[in-house]
N, C-alpha and C positions, 0 to 999 in steps of 0.2 A: 543844741541838739548834737548827739554823737553821730556815729556813722550809720546811716540807713543803708541796708543792702540795695544793690541796683535792682530795678524792677525787672530787667531782662538780662539773662546770662546766656550766651550762645551755647550751642551744643558742644563745641570744641572746648569752651571754658568749663562747662560742667564736667566733661570728661577729665580735664586737667585737674580740677578741684577734687574729684573723686580719687584720682590716682595719688595725689599728694597727701590727701587725708587718710589714705588706707594704711599708712605706716609712719606716722610722724615721730619725732623725738619728743619725749616728755621730760621736763626738767623737774627735779626734786631737790628740796633743801634737806640737808642731813640732820633733821631733828630726831628726837627719840622715837617718835611714832611714824617715821618715814616708811617702814616696811608695812605698817597697817594700811597706809595710803597706796602703797605699791600693789596691794592685793586687788585693786580695781583696774590695774593696767592690763591691756591685752597681752596674751601669752607671747613671750619672746620680744616684747617691746624694747625699743632703744631708749635708755634712760640716762639723761645727763644729770650729774650730781654737782651742785655748787660747792664752793669753799668759802668759809667766812673767816676773816682775820681774828675774830673773837674766839673761835673754836679751834683754829688750827687746821692743817690739811689732813691730819690723820683720820678724823671722823668721816671725811669725804671718801678716803680710800677704803675704810672699814665698811661703809654702806655699799660701795661698789662691789666689794667682796661678797656681801650678802646678796645683792641683786644678781650678780653673776651666778652664784650658787643656786638661786631660785629660777634660773633659766632666762633671765633678761640679758640684754646687751648693754652693759654699764659703760658710761663715758665719764670718767672723773675730770673735774676741773683741776688742772695743775696750775696753781697760782704762783707765778714766778717769785713774787716778793715774800711768799711764805715758805720758800725752800731755802734752808739755811746755807747749804754749801754743796759741793760735789758729792760728798759722802752721803748726805741726807737725800739727795736726788737719786743716787744709786740704790739706796735702801727702798725708796718709794717705787722705783722701777722694778726692783726684785719682788716687792710685795704685789704689785700689779701682775707681774708675770706668773707668780705663784697662784694668784687668784683666777688666772685665765682671762684677764682683762687685756684686750689688744688694741685699745683705742683711747684717746684722751683729747681734751679740749684745753688748749694752752692760753692762759690769760696773764696779763701783767699783775692784776690783783690790787688790793687796797690796803695791805699792811703798811703802816706808816713808816716803820723802820725795816727796810729790806735786808735780806742776807746778801749772798754773793750775786743774786740775779735781780737787777732792778726792773726788768721788763721781760715780756714774753719772748722776744727775739733772742736775748742772751740765754734764756733757759732752753729754747729749742736748739740753739747751736751747741750747748753743752750736752744735751741729750744725743745729738748726732755724733759728738766726739766720743762719748763713752759707750755708745751703742744702746739700742733699746728694741724690744719686741713689738712695738706698736705699729700696726699696719695702717692706721688711720689717725690723722691729727687735724683737729679743727682749730680755727683762730677766730677772734671776734672782728666785727666791722661796725661802723658807726654812721649810719645814714643821717642821724640828727646831731652828729658831732659829739664832742666830749667836753665836759665842763673845765678840764684842766689842761687839755692839749689842743693846740691849733690844728685845723684841718690838714694842713700840709704835713705836719709831723705825723698825724695819723696815717696819711696816705703813704708817706715814706716808709713807715713801719709795716704797713700792709704789703707794699711792694717787696720789702726785704724778707718778710715771712712767707710770702706766697709760694716760693719754690719748695718749702718744707711741708706745706699744708695740703690736705685733701679737700677741704671746704672752708667756707667762712660763714659765720652765723651773725645775723644782725642783732643789734641791741634791741631791747624792748622799746617800742614806740608806737604811737597811734596815728601816724601821719603817712598814709599810703602814697601820697605824692612825693614825700621826701624819700621813701624807699625806692620808688620807681625812678625818680630823677637821678638819685645817687647811683643806682645800679646801672642805668644807661651810661652815665659818665664813666664808670669803672670799666664797662665793656669797651667803650670808646678808647680808654687808656690802654687797653690790651690785657687787663686783669681778667683771666678766664676761669678762675676758681668757681666751682659750683657754689651756690648760695643757699643757706638754710634761713628762711624768713622767720624771725622771732615774733610770735603772736601770744598775747595773754590768753589764758584759758578762761573758763567760766569762773569769775572771781567775785566774791562778796567784798565790797570796798573796806568794810571794817576789819574783815579777816586779813586782807592785804596789808592794811596799816599796822595791825597788831603783830603780824609775823615780822614785818620790817623792823619794828621796834625791838622785838625779842632777839633777832639774830644779828642786828647791826650791820647788815650788808650795805655798803656804801653805794653800790650800783643801784639798788632798789631806792635808796634815798634820792639819788640823782634823778631817777625816773619820776618820782613823786614831785620833786621840785620843778623839773622841766615841764611836767604836765599838770601843774597845780590846778588850773582852771577846769581841766577835764576831770580830775579827781574830785574837786569840789562839787561839780554837777553830779558825779556818780554817787557821792555820799548823800546829797540831797534827794536823789531819786529813791533811795531806800531799796534799790533792786540789785540785780546782778549784772555784771558786764558779760555780754556774749560776743564773740568775735565775728559773727556772721558778716556784718557790714564791712569791717576791715578786710576780711578774707575776700569778699566779693569785689571790693574796690581794687584788690590786687590781682583779680582773676585774669585780666589781659596779660599781665607780666608772667603769671604762672603758666599760662597757655603758650607763651612765646618762647620757643626754644633758644632764641638768641639771648634772652635774659638769663638763662641758666639757673633757674630756681629748681632745686632738686629735692627739697625737703621742707617741712614745717617744723619749727622748734616751739613747742607749747610751754610757755612759762606758767606752770600750774599753781605756784605758791602752795603746793601740797594739797590743793583742792582737786584731787585726781578724780574722785567719783563724779562730781558734776561736769567736769571737763570731758571725761570719757563718755558720759551719757549724752552730752551735747554732740560729740563727734559722731557717735553711732547714729543718732537721730538725723544729723545733717547728711551723713552718707546715705541713709535710708531714703531721705527725700530726693537726693540726687539720683539714686538708682530707680526710683519710681517716676522720675520725670516731673515731680511735684515742684511747685513754685516755692523757692526759699523766701520770696517776699511775704507770703502768707504767714510763714513762721516768724518773720520779723515783726509783723503786725501783732502777733500773739505775744511777743516779748517786749512790749512797749514800756515795761517797768523801768528800763534804763533809757534815759533821754539825754 
């Protein structure tokens, strides 16, 4: 069984869920039809755009330029290992500046052969040295760990990047306990960056797998590998995954100001229309005081 929503959510938790769902970040993959999917986004939405080592970083910036021109708040993933050198970085920054993009998400990336920047920290430091117009910088964090890096290495990198960052976004995972315990430990460590919790949107499993194969994003492959039993059950169900249960399992942390959860990051896999439909309906149920449990019963196609 996957995550069942909790049968009861306190009024405080309902208010916190409504607030955080009112303006989440939507993640898009820079495929050719990405702007068609963007048409289903709420006006002025914050849109994070991934970068694939198979396509290069330029399609990411180009899509951000289109999104910004359409009235969205674009957040390009600047993948350090895909930036060749200082001159390439300066060109990318100039492109973003000209497009009116004033924020970015800095990741190490998955290019097998890096240029001058082997990780996110080296890219951030170079950006600081040459100067940039970005008023907001996000960095990743890993409650479920990383397949190639030890936890202590990840934490050292997070501590080093934190002074340059505005927020941190969690990797895609389906374990609310891992998110809650990791976040509590980081607050105890003194890391106070606001956190954007990464949740999958409404996703058809076969579509998720097909997109993963087409774009060759290693992070998506790692997610599938780490959650292989979950994905197998999802495929056998023949239904859609809806994040109600995962969201409600995290409601106590979302409602707790000490946890510092400031945003939701919805991994849409470009299935924007069903994800946005789900978000609006969920918000409507919260506003009406209706039970989200009844909605979960109606959605038993995914077990």
